[in-house]
C-alpha positions as CSV (number, residue, x, y, z in Angstrom):
1,X,28.6,7.4,18.9
2,X,27.5,11.0,19.3
3,X,29.8,13.9,18.8
4,X,27.8,16.4,20.9
5,X,28.5,15.4,24.5
6,X,25.3,16.9,25.9
7,X,23.1,15.1,23.4
8,X,25.1,11.9,24.0
9,X,24.5,12.2,27.8
10,X,20.8,12.8,27.1
11,X,20.6,9.6,25.0
12,X,22.5,7.7,27.8
13,X,19.8,8.8,30.3
14,X,16.9,7.8,28.0
15,X,18.5,4.3,27.3
16,X,19.4,3.7,31.0
17,X,15.9,4.6,32.2
18,X,14.4,2.2,29.6
19,X,16.6,-0.7,31.0
20,X,19.3,-0.7,28.4
21,X,23.0,-1.1,29.4
22,X,25.1,1.5,27.7
23,X,28.8,1.5,26.8
24,X,31.4,4.3,26.5
25,X,30.7,7.4,24.5
26,X,33.2,7.9,21.6
27,X,33.7,11.0,19.5
28,X,35.7,9.7,16.6
29,X,35.8,6.6,14.4
30,X,39.1,5.4,15.8
31,X,37.9,5.6,19.4
32,X,34.6,4.0,18.5
33,X,36.2,1.0,16.9
34,X,38.3,0.5,20.1
35,X,35.2,0.7,22.3
36,X,33.3,-1.7,20.0
37,X,36.1,-4.2,20.1
38,X,36.4,-4.1,23.9
39,X,32.7,-3.8,25.0
40,X,31.0,-5.6,22.1
41,X,27.6,-3.8,22.1
42,X,24.5,-5.3,20.5
43,X,23.6,-2.1,18.8
44,X,25.6,1.1,18.0
45,X,24.2,4.7,17.7
46,X,26.3,6.5,15.1
47,X,26.3,10.2,14.4
48,X,26.9,11.2,10.8
49,X,29.5,13.9,11.6
50,X,32.2,12.8,14.0
51,X,35.5,14.4,15.1
52,X,38.8,13.4,13.6
53,X,39.3,11.5,10.4
54,X,36.3,9.6,9.0
55,X,32.6,10.1,9.2
56,X,29.8,8.1,10.8
57,X,29.1,6.7,7.3
58,X,32.6,5.3,7.2
59,X,32.0,3.7,10.6
60,X,28.7,2.4,9.3
61,X,30.4,0.5,6.5
62,X,32.7,-1.2,9.0
63,X,29.8,-2.1,11.2
64,X,27.9,-3.6,8.3
65,X,30.9,-5.7,7.4
66,X,31.0,-6.9,11.0
67,X,27.2,-7.7,10.8
68,X,26.6,-5.4,13.8
69,X,23.3,-3.5,14.2
70,X,23.6,0.3,14.1
71,X,21.3,3.3,13.8
72,X,22.3,6.7,12.4
73,X,21.8,10.0,14.2
74,X,21.8,13.2,12.3
75,X,20.5,16.8,12.3
76,X,20.0,16.5,8.5
77,X,17.6,14.2,6.6
78,X,18.3,15.4,3.1
79,X,18.1,12.9,0.2
80,X,21.9,12.9,-0.5
81,X,22.7,11.9,3.1
82,X,19.9,9.3,3.1
83,X,21.3,7.8,-0.1
84,X,24.8,7.6,1.2
85,X,23.7,6.3,4.5
86,X,21.5,3.7,2.9
87,X,24.4,2.1,1.1
88,X,25.8,1.0,4.4
89,X,22.6,-0.9,5.3
90,X,21.7,0.6,8.6
91,X,18.9,-0.5,10.8
92,X,17.5,3.0,11.2
93,X,18.0,6.7,10.9
94,X,16.9,9.2,13.6
95,X,16.8,12.9,12.9
96,X,17.6,15.4,15.6
97,X,16.0,16.6,17.8
98,X,14.4,13.3,19.0
99,X,12.1,12.5,21.9
100,X,12.7,9.6,24.2
101,X,9.7,7.8,22.7
102,X,11.2,8.1,19.2
103,X,14.6,6.8,20.3
104,X,13.0,3.7,22.0
105,X,10.7,3.0,19.0
106,X,13.7,3.2,16.6
107,X,15.7,0.8,18.8
108,X,12.8,-1.6,18.8
109,X,12.7,-1.3,15.0
110,X,16.4,-1.8,14.7
111,X,16.5,-4.9,16.8
112,X,13.5,-6.3,14.9
113,X,15.3,-5.7,11.6
114,X,18.5,-7.3,12.9
115,X,16.6,-10.5,13.8
116,X,15.3,-10.6,10.2
117,X,18.6,-9.7,8.4
118,X,19.6,-13.3,8.3
119,X,16.2,-14.2,6.8
120,X,16.7,-11.6,4.2
121,X,20.2,-12.9,3.4
122,X,18.9,-16.4,3.1
123,X,16.1,-15.3,0.8
124,X,18.6,-13.5,-1.5
125,X,20.8,-16.6,-1.6
126,X,17.9,-18.8,-2.4
127,X,16.7,-16.4,-5.0
128,X,20.0,-16.6,-6.8
129,X,20.0,-20.4,-6.8
130,X,16.4,-21.1,-7.6
131,X,15.4,-18.7,-10.4
132,X,14.6,-21.7,-12.7
133,X,12.1,-23.2,-10.3
134,X,8.5,-23.3,-11.6
135,X,6.2,-20.9,-9.9
136,X,3.3,-22.3,-7.9
137,X,-0.3,-22.1,-9.1
138,X,-1.0,-19.1,-6.8
139,X,1.1,-17.0,-9.2
140,X,-0.2,-18.5,-12.5
141,X,-2.5,-15.5,-13.3
142,X,0.5,-13.1,-13.3
143,X,1.4,-13.0,-16.9
144,X,5.0,-12.4,-18.1
145,X,8.3,-14.0,-18.8
146,X,10.7,-11.1,-18.8
147,X,13.8,-11.3,-16.6
148,X,12.8,-8.4,-14.3
149,X,9.3,-9.6,-13.8
150,X,10.2,-13.2,-13.2
151,X,12.8,-12.1,-10.6
152,X,10.1,-10.1,-8.8
153,X,7.8,-13.2,-8.9
154,X,10.6,-15.4,-7.5
155,X,11.1,-12.9,-4.6
156,X,7.4,-13.0,-3.9
157,X,7.4,-16.8,-4.0
158,X,10.3,-17.0,-1.5
159,X,8.8,-14.5,1.0
160,X,5.2,-15.8,0.6
161,X,5.4,-18.6,3.3
162,X,7.1,-16.3,5.8
163,X,5.3,-13.8,8.1
164,X,7.6,-11.0,7.1
165,X,6.2,-7.6,6.2
166,X,6.6,-6.8,2.5
167,X,6.7,-3.4,1.0
168,X,5.7,-3.6,-2.7
169,X,7.0,-0.8,-4.8
170,X,6.2,0.2,-8.3
171,X,4.4,2.7,-10.5
172,X,0.6,2.9,-10.7
173,X,-0.9,0.1,-12.7
174,X,2.0,-2.4,-12.3
175,X,-0.1,-5.0,-10.4
176,X,0.8,-4.4,-6.8
177,X,-2.5,-5.6,-5.4
178,X,-2.5,-8.8,-7.6
179,X,1.0,-9.8,-6.4
180,X,0.0,-9.0,-2.8
181,X,-3.0,-11.4,-3.1
182,X,-0.7,-14.1,-4.5
183,X,1.7,-13.7,-1.6
184,X,-1.3,-14.1,0.8
185,X,-2.6,-17.2,-1.1
186,X,0.9,-18.8,-0.9
187,X,1.2,-18.2,2.8
188,X,0.1,-20.2,5.8
189,X,-2.7,-17.6,6.2
190,X,-4.3,-18.4,2.8
191,X,-7.5,-19.7,4.4
192,X,-7.9,-16.5,6.5
193,X,-9.1,-13.1,5.4
194,X,-7.2,-10.9,2.9
195,X,-8.3,-7.3,3.6
196,X,-7.5,-4.5,1.2
197,X,-7.3,-0.9,2.4
198,X,-6.7,2.0,0.0
199,X,-5.1,4.6,2.3
200,X,-5.4,7.2,-0.4
201,X,-9.2,6.8,-0.8
202,X,-10.1,7.0,2.9
203,X,-11.5,10.4,4.1
204,X,-9.1,11.9,6.6
205,X,-11.7,12.2,9.3
206,X,-12.7,8.5,9.0
207,X,-9.4,6.8,8.4
208,X,-8.7,6.0,12.1
209,X,-12.2,4.4,12.5
210,X,-11.8,2.5,9.2
211,X,-8.4,1.0,10.3
212,X,-9.0,0.5,14.0
213,X,-12.8,0.5,14.4
214,X,-14.9,2.3,17.0
215,X,-17.2,1.6,19.9
216,X,-20.9,2.6,20.0
217,X,-21.2,6.2,21.2
218,X,-17.5,7.0,20.9
219,X,-18.3,10.0,18.7
220,X,-21.2,11.7,17.0
221,X,-22.8,9.3,14.5
222,X,-21.2,6.2,16.1
223,X,-24.6,4.5,16.5
224,X,-23.2,1.0,16.7
225,X,-19.9,-0.7,17.2
226,X,-17.8,-1.1,14.1
227,X,-14.9,-3.5,13.5
228,X,-11.9,-1.8,11.8
229,X,-10.0,-3.3,8.9
230,X,-7.2,-4.7,11.2
231,X,-9.7,-6.5,13.3
232,X,-11.4,-7.9,10.1
233,X,-8.0,-9.2,9.0
234,X,-7.2,-10.9,12.3
235,X,-5.5,-14.2,11.5
236,X,-4.9,-13.2,7.9
237,X,-3.3,-10.5,5.9
238,X,-4.0,-6.8,5.5
239,X,-2.9,-5.1,2.3
240,X,-2.3,-1.3,2.8
241,X,-2.3,0.2,-0.7
242,X,-0.9,3.7,-1.2
243,X,0.7,3.6,2.3
244,X,2.5,6.8,1.4
245,X,-0.8,8.7,1.7
246,X,-1.3,7.8,5.3
247,X,-1.5,11.0,7.4
248,X,1.4,11.6,9.8
249,X,-0.7,11.4,12.9
250,X,-2.0,8.0,11.8
251,X,1.5,6.8,11.0
252,X,2.3,7.0,14.7
253,X,-0.6,4.8,15.6
254,X,0.1,2.4,12.8
255,X,3.7,2.0,13.9
256,X,2.3,1.0,17.4
257,X,0.2,-1.7,15.7
258,X,3.2,-3.1,14.0
259,X,5.3,-2.9,17.2
260,X,2.8,-4.0,19.9
261,X,0.6,-6.2,17.6
262,X,-2.5,-4.6,19.1
263,X,-5.1,-2.0,18.1
264,X,-7.1,0.4,20.1
265,X,-10.6,1.2,18.6
266,X,-11.9,4.7,19.1
267,X,-13.5,4.8,22.5
268,X,-12.4,1.2,23.2
269,X,-9.7,-0.8,25.0
270,X,-6.5,-2.2,23.3
271,X,-6.9,-5.6,21.8
272,X,-4.3,-8.0,20.5
273,X,-4.4,-8.9,16.8
274,X,-2.4,-11.4,14.6
275,X,-2.1,-9.8,11.2
276,X,0.5,-10.0,8.5
277,X,1.1,-6.6,6.8
278,X,1.7,-6.1,3.1
279,X,2.0,-2.5,2.0
280,X,2.4,-0.9,-1.4
281,X,3.1,2.6,-2.8
282,X,4.0,4.3,-6.1
283,X,5.7,7.0,-4.2
284,X,9.4,7.3,-3.4
285,X,9.2,6.8,0.4
286,X,12.8,7.9,0.9
287,X,11.9,11.2,-0.8
288,X,8.8,11.4,1.5
289,X,10.9,10.8,4.5
290,X,13.4,13.5,3.5
291,X,10.5,15.9,3.0
292,X,9.1,15.2,6.4
293,X,5.9,13.6,5.1
294,X,6.6,10.0,6.2
295,X,8.1,8.8,9.5
296,X,11.5,7.4,9.1
297,X,10.9,4.8,11.8
298,X,7.8,3.5,10.1
299,X,9.7,3.4,6.8
300,X,12.4,1.2,8.2
301,X,9.8,-1.0,9.9
302,X,7.9,-1.5,6.7
303,X,11.0,-1.9,4.5
304,X,11.9,-5.3,6.0
305,X,11.5,-6.9,2.5
306,X,11.1,-4.5,-0.4
307,X,9.7,-6.0,-3.6
308,X,10.0,-3.8,-6.7
309,X,7.6,-4.4,-9.6
310,X,9.0,-3.2,-13.0
311,X,7.1,-0.8,-15.2
312,X,5.6,-2.1,-18.5
313,X,8.2,-0.1,-20.5
314,X,10.9,-2.1,-18.6
315,X,9.4,-5.4,-19.7
316,X,8.1,-4.7,-23.2
317,X,8.7,-8.3,-24.3
318,X,5.7,-9.2,-22.1
319,X,3.3,-7.0,-24.1
320,X,2.3,-9.7,-26.6
321,X,1.6,-12.1,-23.8
322,X,-0.4,-9.6,-21.9
323,X,-2.3,-8.4,-25.0
324,X,-3.3,-12.0,-25.8
325,X,-4.4,-12.6,-22.2
326,X,-6.7,-9.5,-22.2
327,X,-8.0,-10.4,-25.7
328,X,-9.2,-13.7,-24.3
329,X,-10.6,-12.0,-21.2
330,X,-12.7,-9.5,-23.0
331,X,-13.7,-11.4,-26.2
332,X,-17.1,-13.0,-25.9
333,X,-16.9,-15.2,-29.0
334,X,-13.9,-16.1,-31.2
335,X,-10.7,-14.4,-29.8
336,X,-9.4,-11.9,-32.4
337,X,-5.7,-11.9,-33.3
338,X,-3.4,-8.9,-33.6
339,X,-2.0,-8.1,-37.0
340,X,1.7,-7.1,-37.0
341,X,0.9,-3.5,-37.5
342,X,-1.3,-3.5,-34.4
343,X,1.3,-5.4,-32.3
344,X,4.1,-3.0,-33.4
345,X,2.0,-0.1,-32.3
346,X,1.6,-1.7,-28.8
347,X,5.3,-2.4,-28.6
348,X,6.2,1.1,-29.7
349,X,4.3,2.9,-26.9
350,X,5.7,3.6,-23.5
351,X,2.5,2.9,-21.4
352,X,2.7,5.5,-18.6
353,X,-0.4,3.8,-17.0
354,X,1.4,0.4,-17.3
355,X,-0.6,-2.9,-17.4
356,X,-3.9,-1.2,-16.3
357,X,-3.6,1.2,-19.3
358,X,-2.8,-1.7,-21.6
359,X,-5.9,-3.6,-20.3
360,X,-8.1,-0.6,-20.8
361,X,-6.8,-0.2,-24.4
362,X,-7.4,-3.8,-25.3
363,X,-10.9,-3.9,-23.8
364,X,-11.8,-0.7,-25.7
365,X,-10.5,-2.1,-29.0
366,X,-12.3,-5.5,-28.5
367,X,-15.6,-3.6,-28.3
368,X,-14.9,-1.8,-31.5
369,X,-13.4,-4.8,-33.4
370,X,-14.8,-6.1,-36.6
371,X,-13.7,-9.6,-37.7
372,X,-11.2,-12.0,-36.4
373,X,-8.1,-10.0,-37.0
374,X,-7.3,-6.6,-35.5
375,X,-5.5,-4.9,-38.4
376,X,-4.8,-1.8,-36.4
377,X,-5.3,-0.7,-32.8
378,X,-6.3,2.7,-31.3
379,X,-4.2,4.0,-28.5
380,X,-5.6,7.4,-27.6
381,X,-2.6,8.1,-25.3
382,X,-0.3,7.8,-28.3
383,X,-0.4,11.6,-28.2
384,X,2.0,11.3,-25.3
385,X,4.8,10.0,-27.6
386,X,7.8,12.3,-27.5
387,X,7.8,15.1,-30.0
388,X,10.8,14.9,-32.3
389,X,13.3,17.6,-31.8
390,X,13.0,20.4,-34.3
391,X,15.0,23.6,-34.9
392,X,12.1,26.0,-35.1
393,X,11.4,27.0,-31.5
394,X,8.0,28.4,-32.5
395,X,6.9,24.8,-33.4
396,X,7.3,23.6,-29.8
397,X,4.2,23.2,-27.7
398,X,3.8,25.2,-24.5
399,X,3.8,23.4,-21.1
400,X,0.1,24.0,-20.8
401,X,-0.5,22.5,-24.3
402,X,1.5,19.4,-23.5
403,X,-0.4,19.0,-20.2
404,X,-3.7,19.4,-22.0
405,X,-2.8,16.8,-24.5
406,X,-1.5,14.5,-21.8
407,X,-4.7,14.7,-19.7
408,X,-7.0,14.5,-22.8
409,X,-5.2,11.4,-24.0
410,X,-5.4,9.6,-20.7
411,X,-9.1,10.5,-20.4
412,X,-9.7,9.0,-23.8
413,X,-7.8,5.8,-22.9
414,X,-10.1,5.1,-20.0
415,X,-13.3,6.2,-21.6
416,X,-13.5,9.4,-19.7
417,X,-13.6,7.7,-16.3
418,X,-12.1,10.1,-13.9
419,X,-12.2,8.6,-10.4
420,X,-12.0,5.0,-9.1
421,X,-9.9,2.0,-10.1
422,X,-8.6,2.4,-13.6
423,X,-9.7,6.0,-13.8
424,X,-7.7,8.9,-15.1
425,X,-6.8,10.3,-11.7
426,X,-5.3,6.9,-10.7
427,X,-3.3,6.6,-14.0
428,X,-2.1,10.2,-13.7
429,X,-1.4,9.6,-9.9
430,X,-3.1,12.9,-8.8
431,X,-6.1,13.7,-6.6
432,X,-9.5,13.6,-8.3
433,X,-10.3,17.1,-7.3
434,X,-7.0,18.3,-8.7
435,X,-7.7,16.6,-12.0
436,X,-11.2,18.1,-12.2
437,X,-9.7,21.5,-11.6
438,X,-7.1,21.0,-14.3
439,X,-9.7,19.7,-16.8
440,X,-11.8,22.9,-16.2
441,X,-8.8,25.2,-16.4
442,X,-7.5,23.7,-19.6
443,X,-10.9,23.8,-21.3
444,X,-11.1,20.1,-21.9
445,X,-14.7,20.0,-21.0
446,X,-15.5,22.5,-23.7
447,X,-13.8,20.3,-26.3
448,X,-16.0,17.4,-25.3
449,X,-19.1,19.5,-25.7
450,X,-17.9,20.7,-29.2
451,X,-17.3,17.1,-30.2
452,X,-20.8,16.0,-29.1
453,X,-22.4,18.8,-31.0
């Protein structure tokens, strides 16, 4: 339903050449509804801005109620429009101008999602009916009884046996890889490989080789054939962590893998693979789409079943359980108990690094503990607690002072580990080089030297 006649004719040619049967072009909501009722299309292309009364989003709401597949077309991908469009549950969103290939890919994605919409509805219905059901052993290592967390686990349990792609969302340190592994172990692929790929840690010049492999002699330094992560995961599950860091040029190739279920190693021939994809990110992918950093067709293809993990500050009632779990994990002899003062301190902190930060804190305090009771507990990042409002403007810290305190506190919480899993860069969700640059600029290194002397 395209309001610009020339663009509509262009779309008609693209679709006809690809073997699609097209229906009448309509320029308003009223005409569109008449055409839909008469010609009953399988999928509708809807422009956001139409002639006459009503917008494409108004039409989208009607199509959603009719359980009809539709894709939005627009010259604008700003966040506000995406949010309003999202509420109507479309199967895709194409931003003008678009190429023939983009149109056909998005239609494939839309039809794929339409086939899975009933599965998703069934999952939601089951979820509402079966929250009291005991979780299987594959989820027993995931600690917590809070409502938000148990709801997330229940969603994971329901989607586990299916082959549906899952997009796991949540802040850094919330346990996205752990729940992905549980989903794999609870699936029919449990005896096949579970391959983890950190998209944010792969060098840009090697990421294609890492994911898809390469043949001997395909480039300088390729002295032998190498199987990529997708090939290694064949028959099993691949977990793509930090999917939001995938470069745009690789996103196109990754979309093809999802669509065609085949990979093409560098210098090699296409080969079929059978892999279930689980992906995770701590980024707002819709924001990334609106900023042009993430392909909207790939977003819709991954977002078949989104699973949101709550932050630790949203499930504070789980802190005592998690603290006890980590105390047992890191205590070599008798497990110490937490005095009320120590537990109150844990409960009063907001944990920007989430469960990973809590684990690091408990581990550090176990090493320093004397006796069987922890009367108090040291949380270096407690400096991040909000400063009470005061009237004297001269007593407020500058932005640079607050940033310095923030970075220093996180560094102390992870024993000055900067890179790697559990390091300060991961907790702060910034690049390692950027963090090193800020440390140098803020003079944090000089303070360390002063302390040592």
